[in-house]
C-alpha positions in Angstrom: 57.7 50.0 -12.3 59.3 47.9 -15.1 59.9 44.9 -12.7 56.3 45.2 -11.7 55.0 45.1 -15.3 57.3 42.3 -15.9 56.0 40.3 -13.1 52.5 40.9 -14.2 53.3 39.7 -17.7 55.0 36.4 -16.1 52.2 35.9 -13.9 49.7 36.2 -16.8 51.8 33.9 -19.1 52.0 31.4 -16.1 48.3 31.6 -15.6 47.5 30.9 -19.3 49.9 27.8 -19.3 48.1 26.5 -16.3 44.7 27.1 -17.9 45.9 25.3 -21.0 47.2 22.3 -19.0 44.0 22.2 -17.2 42.1 22.3 -20.4 44.1 19.6 -22.0 43.9 17.4 -18.9 40.3 17.7 -18.1 38.6 19.6 -21.0 40.0 17.8 -24.1 38.6 14.5 -23.4 35.0 16.1 -22.9 35.7 17.8 -26.4 36.5 14.4 -27.9 33.4 12.7 -26.3 31.1 15.5 -27.7 32.6 15.0 -31.1 31.4 11.4 -30.8 34.5 9.3 -29.2 33.0 6.8 -26.6 29.4 8.2 -26.9 26.9 7.5 -24.1 24.5 4.7 -25.0 21.3 3.4 -23.3 21.7 0.7 -20.8 18.8 -1.8 -20.3 17.8 -3.2 -17.0 18.7 -6.8 -17.7 18.6 -9.6 -15.3 20.6 -12.5 -16.8 21.7 -14.5 -13.9 23.1 -17.9 -14.8 23.7 -17.0 -18.4 27.3 -17.3 -19.6 29.3 -15.3 -22.2 32.6 -16.0 -23.7 34.6 -12.9 -24.6 37.4 -13.6 -27.2 40.3 -11.3 -28.0 43.8 -11.5 -29.6 47.1 -12.7 -28.5 49.0 -10.7 -31.0 51.2 -7.7 -29.5 53.3 -6.2 -32.3 52.0 -4.1 -35.1 53.8 -5.7 -38.1 57.3 -4.4 -39.1 56.8 -1.2 -37.3 57.6 -2.9 -34.0 54.9 -0.8 -32.1 53.1 -2.5 -29.3 49.4 -3.5 -30.1 46.8 -5.8 -28.7 43.2 -5.6 -27.8 41.7 -2.0 -27.6 40.9 -2.1 -23.8 37.3 -0.4 -24.0 36.3 -3.1 -26.4 36.8 -5.6 -23.5 35.8 -3.3 -20.6 32.5 -2.0 -22.0 31.0 -5.2 -22.9 32.6 -7.1 -19.9 31.1 -4.9 -17.2 27.7 -4.6 -19.0 27.6 -8.4 -19.0 28.8 -8.6 -15.4 26.4 -6.2 -14.1 23.5 -8.0 -15.6 24.4 -11.0 -13.6 26.2 -12.9 -16.4 29.4 -15.1 -16.0 31.9 -13.8 -18.3 35.0 -15.8 -19.4 37.9 -14.7 -21.5 39.4 -16.7 -24.3 42.0 -16.2 -27.1 43.5 -18.3 -29.9 46.5 -19.5 -28.1 45.2 -18.8 -24.4 47.5 -16.9 -21.8 48.2 -13.2 -22.1 45.5 -11.0 -24.1 47.9 -8.0 -24.6 46.3 -4.5 -24.2 47.2 -1.9 -26.7 48.9 0.8 -24.5 47.6 3.6 -26.7 44.1 2.6 -25.8 45.0 3.2 -22.2 46.0 6.8 -22.5 44.0 9.2 -20.3 42.7 11.1 -23.4 40.9 8.0 -24.4 39.7 6.7 -21.1 36.2 5.8 -20.0 34.5 4.9 -16.8 34.7 1.3 -17.6 38.6 1.5 -18.2 38.9 3.2 -15.0 37.0 0.4 -13.5 39.4 -2.1 -15.0 42.4 -0.2 -13.6 41.0 -1.2 -10.1 39.9 -4.8 -10.9 42.4 -7.5 -10.3 39.8 -10.2 -11.4 39.6 -8.8 -14.9 43.4 -8.1 -15.1 43.9 -11.6 -14.1 41.5 -12.9 -16.8 43.4 -10.8 -19.4 46.6 -12.5 -18.3 45.3 -16.0 -18.2 42.8 -16.3 -21.0 41.5 -19.9 -22.0 42.9 -21.3 -25.2 40.0 -21.3 -27.8 40.5 -25.1 -28.4 40.0 -25.9 -24.9 36.4 -24.1 -24.6 33.3 -26.2 -24.5 31.1 -23.6 -26.6 28.0 -25.4 -25.5 28.4 -24.0 -22.1 27.8 -20.5 -23.3 24.8 -18.5 -24.4 26.8 -15.9 -26.3 30.1 -15.3 -27.7 31.5 -11.8 -28.1 34.7 -11.0 -30.2 36.6 -7.9 -29.1 38.8 -6.0 -31.5 41.8 -3.9 -31.5 44.6 -4.0 -34.2 46.1 -7.1 -32.9 43.0 -9.0 -33.9 43.8 -8.4 -37.5 46.8 -10.9 -37.0 45.1 -13.9 -35.5 41.2 -13.9 -35.1 40.6 -14.3 -38.8 43.2 -17.0 -39.3 42.3 -19.2 -36.4 40.6 -22.5 -37.4 39.8 -23.3 -33.9 37.9 -20.0 -33.5 36.0 -20.7 -36.7 35.0 -24.0 -35.4 33.8 -22.7 -32.0 31.8 -20.1 -33.7 30.4 -22.4 -36.3 29.1 -24.7 -33.3 27.8 -21.9 -31.0 25.9 -20.4 -34.1 24.4 -24.1 -34.7 23.4 -24.1 -31.0 21.5 -20.8 -31.3 24.0 -18.8 -29.2 24.1 -15.0 -29.8 27.3 -14.1 -31.5 28.5 -10.7 -31.0 31.7 -8.8 -32.1 33.1 -5.1 -32.4 35.7 -3.3 -34.5 38.3 -5.8 -35.7 36.6 -8.5 -33.7 34.3 -9.7 -36.6 37.3 -10.8 -38.3 36.9 -14.0 -36.2 33.7 -14.8 -38.0 35.6 -15.4 -41.4 36.2 -19.2 -40.8 32.8 -19.9 -39.3 30.3 -21.7 -41.3 26.5 -21.7 -41.6 24.6 -24.9 -41.1 24.7 -25.5 -45.0 28.4 -25.2 -45.0 28.5 -21.8 -46.7 30.5 -18.9 -44.9 28.6 -17.7 -41.9 28.9 -14.1 -42.8 27.7 -14.5 -46.4 24.6 -12.7 -47.0 24.4 -11.5 -43.3 24.2 -7.9 -42.4 27.0 -6.8 -40.3 29.4 -4.0 -39.5 33.1 -3.5 -38.4 36.1 -1.1 -38.8 35.7 0.7 -42.2 38.2 0.9 -44.8 38.0 4.6 -44.5 39.0 4.6 -40.6 42.0 2.4 -41.5 43.1 4.9 -44.1 42.4 7.9 -41.9 44.5 6.5 -39.0 47.3 5.3 -41.4 47.5 1.9 -40.0 47.4 -0.1 -43.1 50.3 -2.6 -42.2 47.9 -5.3 -40.8 47.2 -8.2 -42.9 43.5 -8.2 -42.7 41.2 -5.0 -42.9 37.6 -6.0 -41.7 35.4 -4.2 -44.1 37.4 -5.6 -47.1 37.7 -9.2 -45.8 34.1 -9.3 -44.8 32.8 -7.9 -48.1 35.1 -10.4 -49.9 33.3 -13.2 -47.8 29.9 -12.1 -49.0 28.8 -10.2 -46.1 26.3 -7.3 -46.5 28.5 -4.7 -44.9 27.0 -1.5 -43.3 28.6 1.4 -41.6 28.2 5.0 -40.5 30.7 7.7 -41.3 31.9 11.1 -39.8 34.5 13.8 -40.5 36.9 11.0 -39.1 35.3 7.6 -38.9 37.0 7.3 -35.4 34.1 9.4 -34.3 31.4 7.4 -36.0 29.4 4.5 -34.3 27.0 1.8 -35.7 25.5 -1.4 -34.4 23.8 -4.0 -36.6 21.7 -6.8 -35.4 20.9 -9.6 -38.0 18.9 -12.4 -36.2 21.5 -13.9 -33.8 24.4 -11.9 -35.1 25.3 -8.6 -33.4 28.3 -6.5 -34.7 29.4 -3.0 -33.8 31.3 -0.7 -36.0 34.4 0.4 -33.9 35.6 1.4 -30.5 32.7 3.4 -30.0 30.3 0.6 -30.4 31.3 -2.1 -27.9 28.8 -1.2 -25.1 25.9 -0.7 -27.4 26.6 -4.0 -29.2 26.7 -5.8 -25.7 23.4 -4.2 -24.8 21.9 -5.8 -28.1 23.3 -9.0 -27.3 21.6 -8.9 -23.8 18.4 -7.9 -25.4 18.3 -10.9 -27.6 19.2 -13.1 -24.7 16.4 -11.6 -22.8 14.0 -12.2 -25.5 15.2 -15.8 -25.8 14.6 -16.2 -22.1 11.1 -15.1 -22.4 10.6 -17.6 -25.2 11.5 -20.5 -23.1 
């Protein structure tokens, strides 16, 4: 009798462990999604065949003195990349130095995965583009209808310091291209100029990663923080907040400038970029 009771207890304990494992593996991502992580967004029916977009990301792969690996937040590439691609656009990848765009391994965790990230895992073409990005200095930006700046912590080490990137954004803006960015990506706007020579972001409404999110995640070792740097450059910074800003999202459109607050906002920002391109197409 005692052995039977012990067996039932062990069976019940094993069953509860199994339920817990299944919940963690399959239920927890849904809970995080419901809380606001990688929210669903409305996708337009855009037909932009023949239009070209340059997606720019970081070359930096180490998080300061911590020695921890970093790079681009993968969904900040995959969400806009596949939205652009599925609309018929040609998408090229560039970086300050060219070559490898490192992917932050933390953003590849199953807990944070999205359908676009899973698509990337099966896509050798995008994987190759991330391994062999174009040096930004080699880009003829007049070939592109839009430029989109992806983020991730690595971007805090190079996008905002790149004179070549600033020059290309300046030229793209003067050409009337749509300029987009998400998360830490808008740091790449810092060295760009408006036609009158003033900072491109001065007096412009935009968003990016908030100081609050940086503090909440405890990753303050990076040399640039988007909200701080963009405000200092004269930007009219906007954002949404949540119990943790990791779960917030916000997109701002100011004429040809489209910015998304964080990793939740890349897809919606890309949709806004394409909406502007579609309007430009109708106005031709």
